[in-house]
N, C-alpha and C positions, 0 to 999 in steps of 0.2 A: 383258627381261634384257641385260646390257651384254655387249658383244662381247669375243671374245678373239683376239688377233692376234699371230702368230707371224713374226718378221722374221729372215732370214737376212742375214749381212753387216752387223748392226746397229751395229758398232762402227766402221765405215768411214764414208767421205764421205756417200754418198747415203743410207746406210743408218741413220745417225744423225740426219740430218735429218728422214728420214721418220718415225722415231720421235716427233720433237718434233712432226710435222703431224699423225700420228695422234693425238698426246694433245691437241692442239688441237681436232681434229674430233671426237674421241670421249672426252670428258673422264671417262668412267666406264669406260673399257675396260681388260681387262688386257692390257699389252704383254708380250710375252715375246722379248727380244732375244737372239740367238744368233750368236756369232761366234766363230772360232778363235783372234782376236788374234796374227795374223801381222805382218807389217811394216807393212800399211796399217790395219789394225784397232787402235784403242787404247781403252781402257776410258776414258780421259779424255774421249772425244768423248760420253760418256753420263753425265757428271758431273752434268748437270742432274737424272737421276733417281736420284741417291743415296738421298733422301729419300721417294720416291714409291712407296708400298706397293701399288700396282698394276703396278709394272714389276718385272719379274724378269729378270735376266741370267744365261745359261748359257754357259760356253766349251766349244767343241767344234766337231767337223768335220763338215760335212753330209753325208758318207759314213758316218758313224757310226749306221747304221739302228736299233741297240738304244736308245742315246740319244734320237735325235730322236724315234723311237716313243713311248718313255716319256714325255716332256715333252709332246709332242700329245696323249696320252691323259690325262695328270695334269690339264692344265688346260683339256681338251675345246675345242680350238682352233676356230675359224670360218673362218679364213683364213690362207693362207701368203704372205707377200710375200717372193720368193725374188731377193735381190740379191747374194749370197755369189759370189764369181767372184775369179779371177787377171785383172787389168784392164789391165795395162801394156805397150803394144807393144815398147817397147825392151828390157824383161825378156823378152818371150817370144822375140825375136829372138836374145839371147845364150843363152836356155836355155827349150825350148818344154815339157819334162817336166811341171812345176808347173802348166801351163795345160792339159794334157791330162788330168792326174790330178785336178784342181778341178773344171775347167769341163766336163770330159766324164764321166770314170769316177765321181768322186764325186756330180756331178749326176745321173748315172743312178741311183745306189744312193738319192739323196733323192728322187728321183721315184718310185721304188718304194716307199717309206716312206711318200711322201704318199698314195700309192694305198691302199695297205693298210690308212692311217689312215682314209680317207675311206670305203672299202668297209666299214670296221667300224660306222659311224654309222647311226643310225636314217634311214630313208626321207627324212623330212622335213629333217633336219641335212643329208644328201647333197646335197639340192636347193640348200641355203643355202652350201654350202662353196664357196671359190674358191682358187685357184692362181694368183697374179699373178706373173709371170716377167719380170724386167726386163732387156732385152739392149741391144744397141748398133746404131747405123747402120753401124759398121765390116763388119758382115756383108754388106752391099752393094757393097762394094768402093769404087771412088772416080769421080768424075765430072769430066768436061773442064769449060770455063766454059761451053760453050753446051748442055752435057746438061740435062733438067729434073731437079728435086730427085727425091730417093729418095721412094717413098712404097710403101705396102703390097703393089702388083704389081710391085715391083723384084725381078729374080731375084737370088738370093744369088751373089756372087763375091768372097768374103774373101780378101785379099791379104797376110796376116801370119798367123804362128802363133795368135796372139791372137783375131783375127778367125776365123779358122776353126775354133777352139775355141767361140766363142759360136755361130758358125753351126751346128757339131754339136749344142749345147745347145739352140738353138731347134727343131732338126729332132726332137730326142728328146722335148720339150716336146710337140709336135704329135703325135709317135708315141703317146706316153701319153694324149692326149686322143681320138685316132681308134680306138686299141686298147684302152684300158682305163677310157675316158670318164672321165677325171680332168678336172675342169671348169676347164680353164686358159686364161689369157689372156696374152699377149705383147704388151710394149711395148719397140719399138726407138728408143732416145733418141740424141739429137746431144750434143755437147760439153758437160758439166756445168761451172759454176762457182759458187762460192760459199764459205761459211765451212767448216771443218772438211776441206777436200781436203788429202790427203795431198802434201809438197812434192816430188812426182816429176811431176806434171802442170803443163801451160804456166805458168798463173797463180802458182799458189804457190811453183813451182820459180825461176821468174825473181824473183819478189817477195823470196824470203828469200836468194837469192844477191846481189840488188842490195843490201837491207840488210846483208849481211855484207862488202859491197865486192867482191864477186867478179865474175867476167866472167859476161855473158848470152850463153850459146851458142846461135844461132840455126841451124837445120838448113838448109844451102844458101841460097837467096837469103830465104827466109823467106814465099815469096809462098804457100805451102799455105793454104786456106782452109778455114775450119770454120764449122759452125752453132753458135752459142754459146747455151745455155740455161740460165737461173738454175734453181739447185738445188731452191729452194723451189717454182717454177712444175712443175718435174717431180714432184716429191712431191704436188702437188696433181692432177695428171694421173693418180699412180698411185692415188691414192684414188678418183677419178672413176671409172677402169678398173674398181675393186672394186664400186662403187655401181651402176653402170650399163652397165657393158662387157658385150658378148654373148660368153658361152661359146664358145671355139673362135676367137676372132678376134685379129687383131693390129693395133696402133695405133702409128703412128709420132708420135713426140714430138719437136718441135724449137721452137728459139726464133725461127725466120724472121729470122736476124740472122748473116749471113754476113760473117767478119772474116777478114783476112789475119793470119797469125800476127806478120808483123813490126809490122804496126799495132798489134796487142794490145799488143805488148811495148814499143813507142814510147809508146802512150798511159799504161801502166804507169809507165814512167820520168816523164812529165811530171807524173803525180799524185803519185809520190813526190818530186820536185823540189818540189810545193807542201807536202806534207803532212810530209815529212822531207829538209830540205835536207841536202847533203852538206857535211862540214865546210870544203872547199875551195871550196864553192858552184859547182863543175862539176856538168854534168846527169849523172845516171844513163846517160842514151844513149851516154856514153863508154865505156861497160863492155860495150856490144853487140859480139858477135865473130861472124862468120859462121863456119861449121866444116862439113865435109862432111857432105853428107845421109845420111841413114840408108837402108839397103837396102829397096826396094820402098815408098819413102813414098807414100803416098795424097795426091794433088793437091787435092782439093775433096770436101767432105760438105755436103749440103743435105738438109733433111727437108721435106716436104710433110704439113702436119698437117690437113688438110681433114677427114679422115675423122674425126680425135679432135674436131678443134672440134665437129663436127656431132653425132657419136654421143654423145660424153661431155659436151658443153657447156663445152667446156674451150678457154681459150687462154691462151698464155704472157702477153700483154698489159702487159710491163713494159719500162721504158727502160733498154737496155744500158748506156749510159754512166754513168747515176746507179748503176746496180746494180754496175759494175766498181768506181766509186769506194766504195762501200758494202762491198763484198767487200775492197778494199786497205785500208781503214780498219779492218775487222775483224782481218786479221793483224797490221796495226801494232800494235793494241792489245792482241795476243795471241801476242806474240813467245814468251812462256815455253812456251805450247803448241807452237810450232814446233820450239822446243829439246827439249821432252820426246818429241815423235813422232820427231824425227830421232835421238836419243839411242836410242830402243827400237827403231831398225830393224835 
């Protein structure tokens, strides 16, 4: 019997890439994409599935218990991949309320719905059911240059409203597992990059501004360090967690690829100089502008993925330089997509 997967946040960046990865891994599966279609979720991200008879899209809030339960029961879902969340640090600083509502309150209602659905299944179906929760490395706070990378034993120390809301979400998943036996697995990932990422995150933000001839604002000196993970590698880790992850466990998923923000932007400019030279032949680097740093800006993130590599037989194993170039090529070739999503924000 073919599998049935329910993906929240499916029209977002990681979500839409996960839908593609699930289709590749499970050609006969029923894929249920669920998304509220807020500013960062766009139906255009799922255009590949317009004529896929085994893909079904529903627009809705994860906190809508009645609608979610109806869908879960109608399709007899085997696993939930929970990615829906408010995700942007800057937005959380300027207004935390949507982050608390989505990542904590609605998330809690969604957990309750998943619990009620799972408990309604037969004993054998309950054993097979999985709830895969996708979180972030930002729940761990930040690191100095000499600190070891985050791993599953790192204490939580969130420093922004976004990170705090995601930390609360992780704790709630663990509470639902321990209290109600929800068969949950948590993944904490590092910075993702790749196609279909909304142009507010570093790479697509800088790229869209550069192509428009606008300044490239770098917070502070740009020395902040992030561990970059290609989105397709992350999606493979998510699928591996579903297939062989241990219920109740957490897995840290990173690219083992630490880069300074300023170096990412400079390399992006160099690639654009080659791929899309400016009319006056000046380098895109001339657009770089250092601006006042944001409040509480975390200095460094790094992930130790050894547990995931061993337990899930997974590794990122990809070349950052070539994947960055590949990603930039995708955005250059899909400027219409950038225009559509920016217009709909």
